[in-house]
C-alpha positions as CSV (number, residue, x, y, z in Angstrom):
1,X,96.1,102.9,70.2
2,X,95.2,103.8,73.6
3,X,91.9,103.6,75.1
4,X,90.4,105.3,77.9
5,X,87.9,103.0,79.6
6,X,85.8,103.8,82.5
7,X,83.9,101.7,85.1
8,X,80.9,103.1,86.8
9,X,77.9,102.1,89.1
10,X,76.4,102.5,92.5
11,X,78.2,101.4,95.6
12,X,77.8,97.6,95.8
13,X,77.1,97.0,92.2
14,X,80.3,94.8,91.8
15,X,82.4,97.0,89.5
16,X,85.5,96.6,91.7
17,X,85.2,92.7,91.0
18,X,85.6,93.3,87.3
19,X,88.5,96.1,87.2
20,X,91.3,93.4,87.4
21,X,89.4,91.4,84.7
22,X,89.5,94.2,82.2
23,X,93.2,95.0,83.0
24,X,94.0,91.2,82.4
25,X,92.2,91.3,79.2
26,X,94.2,94.3,77.8
27,X,97.3,92.6,79.2
28,X,96.6,89.4,77.0
29,X,96.2,91.5,74.0
30,X,99.5,93.1,74.7
31,X,98.0,96.5,75.2
32,X,99.9,98.6,77.8
33,X,97.6,99.9,80.4
34,X,97.3,101.6,83.8
35,X,94.6,100.8,86.4
36,X,93.6,103.9,88.3
37,X,90.7,105.4,90.3
38,X,88.7,108.4,91.2
39,X,88.6,110.3,93.4
40,X,92.3,109.6,93.8
41,X,94.9,108.3,91.5
42,X,97.6,110.7,92.5
43,X,99.2,111.7,95.9
44,X,97.1,114.8,96.1
45,X,94.0,113.0,94.8
46,X,94.4,110.3,97.4
47,X,94.5,113.0,100.3
48,X,91.3,114.6,98.8
49,X,89.7,111.2,98.7
50,X,89.9,110.8,102.3
51,X,88.2,114.1,102.9
52,X,85.6,113.4,100.3
53,X,84.7,110.2,101.5
54,X,84.6,110.9,105.2
55,X,84.1,114.5,105.9
56,X,80.7,116.4,105.8
57,X,80.7,119.3,103.5
58,X,78.4,121.4,101.1
59,X,77.7,119.7,97.9
60,X,79.1,122.6,95.9
61,X,82.4,122.2,97.9
62,X,82.3,118.5,97.3
63,X,81.7,118.7,93.6
64,X,84.6,121.4,93.1
65,X,86.8,119.2,95.3
66,X,86.0,116.1,93.1
67,X,87.1,118.1,90.1
68,X,90.3,119.5,91.8
69,X,91.3,115.9,92.4
70,X,90.2,115.0,88.8
71,X,92.3,117.8,87.2
72,X,95.2,116.6,89.1
73,X,94.7,113.2,88.0
74,X,94.3,114.3,84.3
75,X,97.4,116.3,84.1
76,X,99.7,114.0,85.9
77,X,98.3,110.4,85.2
78,X,95.5,110.1,82.5
79,X,96.5,112.4,79.7
80,X,100.4,111.7,80.0
81,X,99.5,108.0,79.6
82,X,97.2,108.2,76.8
83,X,99.8,110.5,75.0
84,X,102.2,107.8,75.3
85,X,99.9,105.2,74.0
86,X,99.2,103.6,77.4
87,X,95.5,102.8,78.0
88,X,93.7,103.9,81.0
89,X,91.1,101.8,83.1
90,X,89.6,104.3,85.6
91,X,87.2,103.3,88.6
92,X,84.8,106.3,88.2
93,X,85.2,109.3,86.3
94,X,82.9,112.5,85.6
95,X,79.9,110.5,85.1
96,X,80.1,109.7,88.8
97,X,80.0,113.3,89.5
98,X,76.6,113.7,87.7
99,X,75.2,110.5,89.4
100,X,76.3,111.2,92.9
101,X,76.2,115.0,93.3
102,X,73.4,115.8,90.8
103,X,71.4,112.5,91.1
104,X,72.0,111.7,94.8
105,X,72.5,115.2,96.4
106,X,70.5,117.4,94.0
107,X,73.3,119.8,92.7
108,X,72.3,121.6,89.4
109,X,73.4,119.7,86.4
110,X,74.8,122.9,84.9
111,X,77.3,123.3,87.7
112,X,78.9,120.0,87.0
113,X,78.6,120.6,83.4
114,X,80.7,123.9,83.7
115,X,83.5,122.1,85.6
116,X,83.6,119.4,83.3
117,X,83.9,121.9,80.3
118,X,86.6,123.7,82.3
119,X,88.8,120.6,83.4
120,X,88.4,118.4,80.4
121,X,86.6,119.9,77.5
122,X,88.0,117.7,75.0
123,X,88.5,114.2,76.7
124,X,85.6,111.7,77.1
125,X,86.0,108.0,77.7
126,X,86.1,105.6,74.7
127,X,84.0,103.0,76.7
128,X,82.0,103.1,79.9
129,X,80.9,100.0,81.7
130,X,78.0,100.6,83.9
131,X,77.3,98.0,86.4
132,X,73.6,98.3,87.2
133,X,72.0,96.9,90.3
134,X,68.9,97.5,92.6
135,X,70.0,99.8,95.5
136,X,68.8,97.5,98.3
137,X,70.7,94.4,96.7
138,X,73.7,96.6,96.3
139,X,73.7,97.8,99.9
140,X,73.1,94.2,101.2
141,X,76.4,93.3,99.5
142,X,78.6,95.8,101.2
143,X,77.0,96.4,104.6
144,X,78.8,93.5,106.2
145,X,82.0,93.9,104.4
146,X,83.8,96.9,105.8
147,X,83.5,100.3,107.7
148,X,81.2,102.2,105.1
149,X,82.2,105.8,103.9
150,X,79.8,108.6,104.0
151,X,78.3,107.8,100.5
152,X,77.9,104.1,101.1
153,X,75.9,105.0,104.2
154,X,73.3,106.9,102.3
155,X,69.6,105.9,102.0
156,X,68.0,103.8,99.3
157,X,66.3,107.3,98.1
158,X,69.9,108.6,97.4
159,X,70.9,105.6,95.6
160,X,67.8,105.4,93.6
161,X,68.6,109.0,92.3
162,X,72.2,108.0,91.6
163,X,71.1,105.0,89.5
164,X,68.5,107.1,87.8
165,X,71.0,109.6,86.5
166,X,73.5,106.9,85.6
167,X,70.9,105.2,83.4
168,X,70.0,108.5,81.8
169,X,73.7,109.1,81.0
170,X,73.6,105.7,79.5
171,X,70.7,106.4,77.3
172,X,72.2,109.7,76.1
173,X,75.8,108.4,75.3
174,X,76.6,105.5,73.1
175,X,79.9,104.7,74.8
176,X,78.0,103.1,77.6
177,X,77.5,99.4,78.0
178,X,75.0,98.7,80.8
179,X,75.4,95.4,82.6
180,X,73.0,93.8,84.8
181,X,75.1,93.0,87.9
182,X,72.6,90.6,89.2
183,X,74.1,88.0,86.8
184,X,77.0,85.6,87.7
185,X,80.5,86.8,87.4
186,X,81.2,84.4,84.4
187,X,78.2,85.8,82.6
188,X,79.3,89.4,83.3
189,X,82.9,88.6,82.1
190,X,81.6,87.0,78.9
191,X,79.8,90.4,78.3
192,X,82.8,92.5,79.0
193,X,85.0,90.4,76.8
194,X,82.7,90.8,74.0
195,X,82.5,94.4,74.2
196,X,86.2,94.7,74.6
197,X,86.6,92.6,71.7
198,X,84.6,95.1,69.5
199,X,86.8,98.1,70.9
200,X,90.2,96.6,70.2
201,X,89.6,94.7,67.1
């Protein structure tokens, strides 16, 4: 059986640290898998990613462009893999559109919902890990690491909105596992392993 696993969280919450761990877990279980990301995951998607992360644009344009990249990702990578019994581990998916464009930038939820229903009406992740962290702590983790993209440069108010919507989504959907990212890497990976054990048993 192929699984569709997504990893979410505000910038700096530590999700990237654990993507490889999840992939290694599946490898040890002899579960074929592919690690991918959004926006991106395809040649076209990666080009759109550069625009999305660095160019200013209207939030409606931004949201539709996210879903354009997502559509390409779905039809060329995600859906073919799942049909071939290859599990997908995806760094962000549609939950990020609700969190960032609705929670952070204030676009109407119904706008995102209509795009979701158009682009992937019958596909939702089997499991979503949400790495949760206070925005100020998260920002301090990334501010010295690299040149920040336009989202990473946003204010605490923006990220508080993003986090709020993420937690609302987690409350509404049982596929979510919320993980306190202030814990040690070992503690977090024990939690991840336990949840994956339940998924693949």
